[in-house]
C-alpha positions in Angstrom: 52.4 24.5 -8.0 48.9 25.4 -7.4 46.3 22.8 -8.5 48.3 20.4 -6.4 49.0 22.8 -3.3 45.0 23.7 -3.6 44.0 19.6 -3.6 46.5 18.4 -0.7 45.4 21.3 1.2 41.8 20.6 0.6 41.9 17.1 1.3 44.5 17.5 4.4 42.0 20.7 6.3 39.6 17.8 6.0 41.2 16.2 9.1 39.8 17.9 12.3 43.4 17.6 14.1 44.6 20.6 10.8 41.3 22.2 10.3 42.2 25.8 8.9 39.2 28.2 9.4 41.1 30.6 6.6 40.7 27.7 4.1 37.8 28.2 1.3 34.9 25.4 1.4 36.1 23.7 -2.2 39.4 22.6 -3.9 38.1 25.1 -7.1 37.8 28.0 -4.0 41.5 27.1 -2.4 42.1 26.9 -6.3 41.2 30.6 -6.3 42.6 32.5 -3.9 46.1 30.9 -4.4 45.7 33.7 -6.9 45.4 36.1 -5.9 47.6 38.9 -4.6 49.7 38.8 -1.8 48.3 34.9 -1.5 51.7 32.3 -2.0 51.9 28.6 -1.0 55.6 27.4 0.8 56.7 24.3 1.0 57.4 23.3 4.6 59.9 20.7 6.2 59.3 17.4 6.2 56.6 17.5 3.4 54.7 20.6 4.6 52.7 23.0 3.6 51.2 26.3 4.3 49.5 29.2 2.6 50.2 32.7 3.5 48.2 35.7 2.9 50.2 38.9 3.0 48.5 42.5 3.0 48.0 45.8 4.8 46.1 47.1 6.9 45.5 50.9 8.9 49.0 50.7 8.8 50.0 47.1 10.0 51.3 44.5 8.1 49.3 41.4 9.0 49.5 37.6 8.2 46.6 35.4 7.9 47.9 31.2 8.1 46.7 28.3 6.5 47.9 25.2 8.1 50.7 24.2 8.4 49.5 21.0 6.4 51.6 17.8 7.4 51.3 14.0 6.2 52.2 13.0 9.6 51.8 15.5 12.0 52.9 15.2 14.6 54.5 17.5 17.3 57.9 18.4 16.6 57.0 17.9 12.5 54.7 21.2 13.4 57.2 23.4 15.6 60.1 22.9 13.2 57.1 24.1 11.0 56.2 26.6 12.5 59.2 28.0 12.9 59.8 27.9 8.8 56.2 30.0 8.1 57.5 32.6 10.9 60.8 33.3 8.2 58.6 33.5 5.9 57.0 37.1 6.7 58.1 39.4 4.0 57.7 42.5 6.3 58.6 43.4 10.0 56.6 43.8 12.9 53.9 42.4 11.6 50.2 40.7 13.3 50.5 36.6 12.2 46.4 34.9 12.7 46.0 31.1 13.1 42.6 30.7 12.7 41.5 26.7 13.8 40.0 23.8 15.1 40.0 23.0 18.7 41.2 19.8 17.9 44.1 21.0 16.7 45.4 21.1 20.1 49.2 20.5 18.5 49.7 23.8 16.3 48.1 25.2 20.3 51.4 23.8 21.7 53.9 24.6 19.4 52.5 28.9 18.8 53.3 29.0 22.6 56.7 29.9 22.5 56.1 33.0 20.3 53.7 34.7 23.2 50.4 33.5 21.2 47.6 35.6 22.1 44.4 33.0 22.1 40.3 33.3 22.0 37.9 31.3 21.9 34.8 31.4 18.2 31.4 30.3 17.8 30.3 29.9 14.4 27.3 29.8 13.4 25.5 30.2 10.5 22.0 31.7 9.5 18.5 30.0 9.3 15.7 31.5 7.9 14.3 35.1 9.1 11.0 36.6 9.0 10.7 39.2 6.6 8.1 40.9 8.5 11.3 42.1 11.6 12.3 44.0 8.0 12.5 47.6 8.5 12.2 49.8 6.0 14.4 52.5 7.4 17.3 49.9 6.6 19.2 51.0 3.4 21.5 48.2 1.5 24.0 50.1 -0.2 26.8 48.1 -2.4 29.3 50.9 -3.0 30.8 53.4 -0.1 28.8 55.5 1.3 28.9 59.0 0.0 31.4 60.9 2.1 29.3 62.1 5.0 27.2 59.6 5.4 30.2 56.9 5.3 31.5 59.2 8.2 28.9 59.0 10.3 28.6 55.4 9.8 32.5 55.1 10.9 31.6 56.5 14.1 29.3 54.7 14.6 31.9 51.5 13.9 34.7 52.7 16.1 32.4 52.6 18.8 33.0 48.5 18.7 35.3 48.1 16.5 38.8 49.8 15.8 40.0 50.2 11.8 37.5 51.8 9.1 35.5 48.8 7.8 33.1 49.8 6.9 34.4 52.1 4.2 35.1 49.0 2.0 31.7 48.3 -0.1 31.0 46.3 -3.3 29.0 43.7 -4.8 31.4 41.1 -2.8 31.5 43.1 0.5 27.0 44.8 0.5 27.2 46.8 3.3 23.1 47.2 5.3 22.7 50.9 7.5 19.5 51.4 9.4 19.0 55.3 9.4 16.4 57.0 12.0 16.4 61.0 12.0 18.8 60.6 9.5 21.7 59.4 11.8 22.5 56.0 11.4 21.6 53.7 14.6 23.0 50.5 13.4 24.6 47.9 10.4 25.6 45.4 9.3 29.0 44.4 7.3 29.0 41.0 5.2 30.8 39.3 2.8 31.1 36.6 -0.3 33.1 35.0 -1.1 34.9 32.7 -3.4 32.4 29.4 -2.8 29.6 31.9 -2.3 29.4 31.8 1.1 27.9 34.9 3.2 30.2 35.9 6.1 28.4 38.7 8.2 31.3 40.4 9.3 29.4 43.0 12.3 26.2 43.7 12.9 26.0 46.7 15.6 23.6 48.9 17.0 23.9 52.4 18.5 23.7 52.6 22.6 20.8 54.0 22.8 18.7 52.2 20.2 19.4 49.6 21.4 16.6 46.7 22.5 14.5 47.9 19.6 14.6 45.2 17.1 17.2 46.8 15.1 19.9 44.4 15.7 17.6 41.2 14.4 15.9 43.7 11.3 19.5 44.4 10.3 19.8 40.0 10.6 16.5 39.8 8.4 17.0 42.2 5.8 20.9 40.6 5.1 19.6 37.1 5.5 16.8 38.4 2.8 19.4 40.2 0.7 21.8 37.4 0.3 19.6 35.0 -1.1 18.2 36.7 -3.5 22.1 37.8 -4.2 22.5 33.3 -4.7 24.1 32.9 -1.8 24.4 29.3 -0.6 24.0 30.2 3.1 25.5 33.1 5.7 27.8 32.2 8.8 28.9 34.4 11.7 31.2 34.4 13.9 30.6 35.2 17.8 33.7 36.1 19.5 34.4 35.3 24.0 34.1 38.8 24.5 30.2 39.6 22.9 29.8 34.9 23.5 26.8 35.7 26.1 24.4 38.3 24.6 25.1 37.1 21.0 24.8 33.9 21.2 21.2 34.4 23.2 20.1 35.8 20.3 21.3 33.9 17.9 19.5 31.0 19.5 16.4 32.6 20.0 16.4 33.4 15.7 17.5 29.5 15.7 20.5 29.9 14.2 22.8 26.9 13.5 26.0 25.6 16.0 28.6 24.6 13.0 31.5 24.7 16.2 34.6 25.5 17.6 37.0 28.0 16.9 40.5 29.0 18.3 42.1 32.5 16.9 46.1 33.0 17.9 46.9 36.2 17.7 51.1 37.0 17.5 53.0 39.8 17.7 57.0 39.5 15.6 58.9 42.5 16.5 
């Protein structure tokens, strides 16, 4: 089923009215993703199809939903498909996440009955950043930091975000840290997907170190190191919460605005 499902998902995901941002960009990438642990293609009514990526994160059962995809995406068919998706959630309570284009209004309407929490996100593509912006104090890591440094960076991360994402570091999930007087003043965490596309997951600068060029320096070194490693492009998501400040920075760096997406989170009891 994997090859046929990958072809169907890739084809239907080209339709702006059914687009899901969780889907890899290529058919080959979708095929590989469907083979990963916890990822399952689910047949739905009306010849529909969805993919559920289910995992535990910070002791919370989390589900990322691709789709639902339907040959004829009427409102009633999508509502039935969404109900069927919810029946395939393996554990409760769960956080169920959808991430789709703003044109996908039918899915948004079908999710309303579940008390969906919506937020708007802008997708940007990084452009070349002059290497002159890079500061020598920024270090690149492809393995977890020593325990004491990891704790320092984790404390900085939790000033802005929840969770412990900065402890999960590897070649496919590199971390950059800006150090000043043996203290982290900023960091960036990225991820390289199956299609060799880089995703800038987090960038943060300590409040006392802001407006000193650290944010731009971190993005410049991310861009440079990603290019050296053979990544095709680097994209990042600008959420509603940091829209004004982050958007101004990305425009100043001549990043390309690609699309606007809607993120939906549902809490199933």
